[in-house]
C-alpha positions in Angstrom: 45.5 158.8 47.7 44.6 156.5 44.9 41.5 154.4 44.9 41.6 150.8 43.7 38.7 149.0 45.3 38.1 145.3 44.8 35.2 144.9 42.3 33.5 142.3 44.5 33.2 144.9 47.3 32.8 147.9 45.0 29.5 148.9 46.7 31.0 148.9 50.2 31.9 152.6 50.0 30.8 155.3 47.5 33.5 157.1 45.5 32.6 160.4 47.3 33.0 158.6 50.7 36.4 157.3 49.8 37.4 160.8 48.6 36.3 162.2 51.9 38.5 159.7 53.7 41.5 160.5 51.5 42.7 163.2 54.0 42.6 161.0 57.1 44.0 158.0 55.4 46.8 160.1 53.9 48.1 160.7 57.5 48.9 157.0 57.6 51.4 157.1 54.8 54.5 155.0 55.6 57.0 157.5 54.2 57.6 160.6 52.2 56.8 160.7 49.4 54.2 158.0 49.8 50.7 157.3 48.5 48.2 155.3 50.5 46.1 153.0 48.3 42.8 151.5 49.3 43.0 148.0 47.6 39.7 146.6 49.0 36.7 147.7 51.1 34.6 145.2 53.0 31.3 145.9 54.8 31.4 144.7 58.4 28.0 146.1 59.3 26.0 149.1 58.4 28.2 152.1 58.4 31.3 150.2 59.3 33.9 149.0 56.8 37.4 147.4 56.8 39.8 148.9 54.3 42.9 147.0 53.2 45.7 149.5 52.5 49.0 149.7 50.7 51.7 152.4 51.3 50.4 152.9 54.9 52.0 152.2 58.3 49.3 149.6 58.8 47.8 146.9 56.6 44.2 147.7 57.3 41.9 150.1 59.2 38.3 150.1 60.2 36.2 153.2 59.3 32.9 154.0 60.8 30.2 156.6 59.9 28.8 158.2 63.0 26.1 160.8 63.6 27.8 164.0 64.8 26.4 163.7 68.3 27.6 160.1 68.7 31.0 161.2 67.3 31.3 163.9 70.0 30.2 161.4 72.7 33.0 159.0 71.7 35.5 161.9 71.6 34.5 162.8 75.2 34.9 159.2 76.2 38.3 158.6 74.6 39.9 162.1 74.9 38.6 163.2 78.3 36.7 160.8 80.5 38.9 157.6 80.2 42.2 159.6 80.5 40.8 161.2 83.7 41.0 157.7 85.4 44.2 156.7 83.6 42.5 154.3 81.2 43.5 156.1 78.0 44.0 152.8 76.1 40.7 151.3 77.0 38.6 153.0 74.3 38.6 152.5 70.5 42.0 153.2 68.8 40.9 156.2 66.7 43.5 157.5 64.3 41.7 160.3 62.5 38.3 161.7 61.6 36.6 163.6 58.8 33.2 165.3 58.8 30.8 165.3 55.9 30.0 168.6 54.3 26.7 169.2 56.1 28.1 168.3 59.5 25.5 165.7 60.2 27.9 162.7 60.1 31.6 162.1 60.9 33.8 159.3 59.7 36.2 157.9 62.2 39.3 155.9 61.2 40.5 153.2 63.6 43.3 150.8 63.9 42.0 147.3 62.9 41.9 145.2 66.1 41.6 142.0 64.1 40.0 138.8 65.2 40.4 139.6 68.9 36.8 140.2 69.9 35.2 138.1 72.6 32.6 137.0 70.0 35.4 135.1 68.1 35.4 131.4 68.9 34.7 129.6 72.2 34.7 131.2 75.6 38.3 131.5 76.9 38.2 131.9 80.7 41.6 133.7 80.6 40.6 136.3 78.0 37.2 136.7 79.6 38.8 137.2 83.0 41.1 139.9 81.6 38.1 141.7 80.1 36.1 141.5 83.3 39.0 142.9 85.3 39.4 145.9 83.0 35.6 146.4 83.1 35.7 146.4 86.9 38.6 148.9 86.7 36.4 151.2 84.7 33.3 150.9 86.9 35.2 151.1 90.2 37.3 154.1 89.1 34.4 156.2 88.0 32.3 155.3 91.0 34.8 157.2 93.1 35.8 160.0 90.7 34.4 163.5 90.5 34.6 163.4 86.7 31.4 161.2 86.8 29.4 164.4 86.9 30.4 165.3 83.4 29.2 162.2 81.6 26.1 162.3 83.8 25.3 165.7 82.3 26.6 165.0 78.7 25.6 161.4 78.1 22.5 160.9 80.2 21.1 158.5 82.7 20.9 154.7 82.3 19.7 153.8 85.8 16.4 154.1 87.5 15.3 157.2 85.7 16.0 155.5 82.3 14.0 152.4 83.4 11.0 154.3 84.9 10.7 156.8 82.1 11.2 154.3 79.3 8.4 152.1 80.6 6.0 155.0 81.2 6.8 156.8 77.9 6.4 153.5 76.0 3.0 152.9 77.6 1.9 156.4 76.8 3.0 156.1 73.1 1.5 152.7 72.6 -1.8 153.8 74.1 -2.1 156.4 71.3 -1.9 153.8 68.5 -5.7 154.0 67.8 -8.0 156.4 65.9 -7.7 159.2 65.1 -3.9 159.1 65.5 -3.5 155.7 63.8 -5.7 153.3 61.9 -4.7 149.8 63.0 -6.1 146.7 61.6 -7.7 144.0 63.9 -4.4 142.2 64.0 -2.5 145.4 64.7 -4.9 146.2 67.5 -4.1 142.8 69.0 -0.4 143.5 68.9 -0.9 147.0 70.4 -3.0 145.6 73.3 -0.6 142.8 74.1 2.3 145.3 74.2 0.2 147.6 76.4 -0.6 144.7 78.8 3.1 143.8 79.1 4.0 147.5 79.8 1.2 147.7 82.3 2.6 144.7 84.2 6.0 146.4 84.3 4.3 149.5 85.6 2.7 147.6 88.4 6.1 146.1 89.3 7.9 149.4 89.1 8.4 150.0 92.9 10.1 146.6 93.4 12.2 146.8 90.2 13.3 150.4 90.9 14.3 149.3 94.4 16.3 146.5 92.9 18.1 148.9 90.5 18.7 151.5 93.2 19.9 149.2 96.0 21.5 146.1 94.5 22.6 146.8 90.9 26.1 148.0 91.7 27.6 151.5 92.2 26.6 154.4 90.0 29.4 154.8 87.4 30.2 155.4 83.7 28.8 152.5 81.7 29.5 151.6 78.1 25.8 151.1 77.4 26.1 148.4 74.7 28.5 145.8 76.0 28.0 143.0 73.5 30.7 140.4 73.1 31.6 142.0 69.7 32.4 145.3 71.4 35.0 143.8 73.7 38.5 143.1 72.4 41.3 141.3 74.3 44.6 141.8 72.5 47.7 139.6 72.9 49.8 142.2 74.7 49.5 142.5 78.5 46.6 144.7 79.6 45.5 144.9 76.0 41.7 145.2 76.5 39.6 147.7 74.6 36.0 148.5 74.3 34.6 149.9 71.0 31.3 151.5 70.0 30.6 153.9 72.9 27.6 155.3 71.1 25.3 154.5 74.0 27.5 155.4 76.9 25.9 156.9 80.0 25.8 156.9 83.8 24.0 154.2 85.7 24.5 151.2 87.9 27.5 149.0 87.0 25.1 146.1 86.6 23.7 147.7 83.4 26.8 146.7 81.5 27.2 143.2 82.8 23.4 142.6 82.3 23.9 143.4 78.6 27.1 141.3 78.3 25.8 138.1 79.8 22.9 138.0 77.4 25.3 137.1 74.6 26.5 133.9 76.2 24.9 130.5 76.4 23.1 129.9 79.7 25.8 127.5 80.9 28.5 130.2 80.5 26.7 133.1 82.1 27.6 132.0 85.7 31.3 132.1 84.7 30.9 135.7 83.4 29.1 136.8 86.5 31.6 135.2 88.8 34.6 136.8 87.1 33.0 140.2 87.1 31.6 140.2 90.7 34.9 138.9 92.1 36.7 141.6 90.3 34.3 144.2 91.7 34.6 142.8 95.2 38.4 143.0 94.9 38.0 146.7 94.2 35.7 147.4 97.2 32.3 147.0 95.5 30.8 143.6 96.4 27.4 142.5 95.2 24.9 140.9 97.6 25.4 137.1 97.8 21.6 136.6 97.4 21.2 138.9 94.5 18.7 137.6 92.0 20.8 138.1 88.9 18.2 136.7 86.6 15.6 139.3 87.7 18.2 142.1 87.6 19.2 141.2 84.0 15.6 140.9 82.9 14.8 144.2 84.5 17.6 146.1 82.7 16.6 144.4 79.4 12.9 145.3 79.9 13.9 148.9 80.3 16.0 148.8 77.1 13.2 147.1 75.2 10.6 149.6 76.4 12.9 152.4 75.2 13.0 150.9 71.7 9.2 150.5 71.7 8.9 154.3 72.2 10.6 155.0 68.9 8.7 152.3 67.0 5.4 153.7 68.3 6.4 157.3 67.4 7.2 156.0 63.9 3.8 154.5 63.5 2.2 157.7 64.7 4.2 159.5 62.0 2.7 157.2 59.3 5.0 154.2 59.2 2.3 151.5 59.4 5.0 148.8 58.8 6.2 149.6 62.3 3.5 147.3 63.6 5.6 144.4 62.4 8.5 145.7 64.4 6.2 146.2 67.4 5.2 142.5 67.2 8.9 141.5 67.3 9.6 143.7 70.3 6.4 142.4 72.0 7.9 138.9 71.8 11.2 140.0 73.2 9.5 141.9 76.0 7.4 138.9 76.9 10.5 136.8 77.0 12.1 139.0 79.7 8.9 139.3 81.7 7.6 135.8 82.0 5.4 136.8 84.9 3.1 138.7 82.6 0.2 136.8 81.2 -1.6 138.2 78.2 -5.4 138.0 78.3 -7.5 137.1 75.2 -7.6 140.2 72.9 -10.8 141.7 71.7 -10.1 141.3 67.9 -12.7 143.8 66.8 -11.6 146.6 69.1 -10.3 149.8 67.4 
């Protein structure tokens, strides 16, 4: 494979990374003898690139650098779990893969799905309905399937245990952000105490929120775990819906996925998303309660996700990353936004 990368995007991939990808890309050659050429490489986001090709069976591919554990998780999703419920074509269209020398990272090569993500352009009810129907197929199928036991073991829990443990562990870690473990300034003490107060409020509400997640959030099933609009593609061909980026897949209430998804729509559009999804689930035998407080459910799932992120920020601070307090302030604001019932008291600015 020859390398001829557009100079404007020359920093997109390092030469050694392109060399590593030469083997997988070589399998896309359009004929024998044929040489695949990379004519340009564009960064889509960190660790994800679009490569324009010549001499290949396709004009472009998307390559993604994954930690080995995430790579194996995606392989389980696409090669075993989705096929078990006859949804082989629902995951990312992986063509090939290549591991880095130390085994810590793996590069995946995918067909380029083009501008077909739900994040492209205005909301199209037809495309959105197709996506919600396929999402309901996923959730309903695994809710009834014995294969669910395998992702529960391999991928982990995103239900009540995730919520409860995320809030409790976050509170425990934030409480340690004081001498001698950390040396916060007066302003950092204020941020710490405000986050602690928000987490305390969630702890007080835990019985009601856990009951909500247990009884009303939908059947326990395989969930994508990061169902942004950008991760949902609806292709022109019939049934051509795919979900990409399964790095955060797990087992939990089906409401976990839809609670993530609706957050990426304008408030006026969220009811359409929920109506399409809940009708699709009802059609498959899993109706949601008519009086379900979707706003509270969405905010509860989001609070659990935010608390989980706070754990890692606090651990970073305890390991000496003082700049993590700036991140903690951002996540404080996000957590307060999803828990408007919490009221922060006036902080004691001179408290260590």
